[in-house]
C-alpha positions, 0 to 999 in steps of 0.5 A, spaced: 500 500 500 503 506 497 501 513 499 503 520 497 501 526 502 501 533 501 502 537 508 500 544 506 494 542 502 492 536 507 491 531 501 492 524 500 493 520 494 493 512 493 498 510 489 497 503 484 503 502 479 503 508 475 496 511 477 495 516 483 488 516 486 486 522 490 482 521 496 476 526 497 475 531 502 469 528 504 473 522 506 477 526 511 477 529 518 482 534 521 482 534 529 487 536 534 488 531 539 493 531 545 499 529 541 498 534 536 494 534 529 491 528 526 488 527 519 484 521 518 482 518 511 476 513 510 479 509 504 474 504 503 469 500 507 473 498 513 480 502 511 482 508 514 489 512 514 491 516 520 496 521 520 499 524 527 503 530 527 507 533 533 510 540 533 517 537 531 514 534 525 515 527 527 509 523 524 506 517 525 502 514 520 497 508 521 493 504 516 487 499 518 483 495 514 478 489 516 479 482 513 473 479 510 471 476 517 471 483 520 478 482 524 482 488 523 489 489 521 494 494 523 500 497 520 504 503 523 510 507 520 514 513 523 516 518 518 521 524 520 520 530 516 525 535 514 523 542 516 521 544 509 518 538 506 511 539 503 510 532 500 512 525 502 511 518 499 510 512 503 509 505 503 506 500 508 509 493 508 508 486 512 514 489 516 510 495 518 504 490 521 503 490 528 501 484 531 495 484 535 496 478 539 
């Protein structure tokens, strides 16, 4: 699962091969939480992407999807941004998967 995110515009694209699919604003929620800023995207039925930003621009990205038996699978990735970075591309692999057991 590959994604590209623009921090200034708070826009997200899913990358599949050579194609970019923008996730619409209707599927985006922006919230302030105890950590900092959180941006949540609904990607489809049972699929969510959460980006957390703190004042140091250290970002945690969480991806959750539900299997056919409704059991959720969670992925997490830490991304450190440089001071002037506006866009970033990232990919979740099985190494990013969080074991629920």
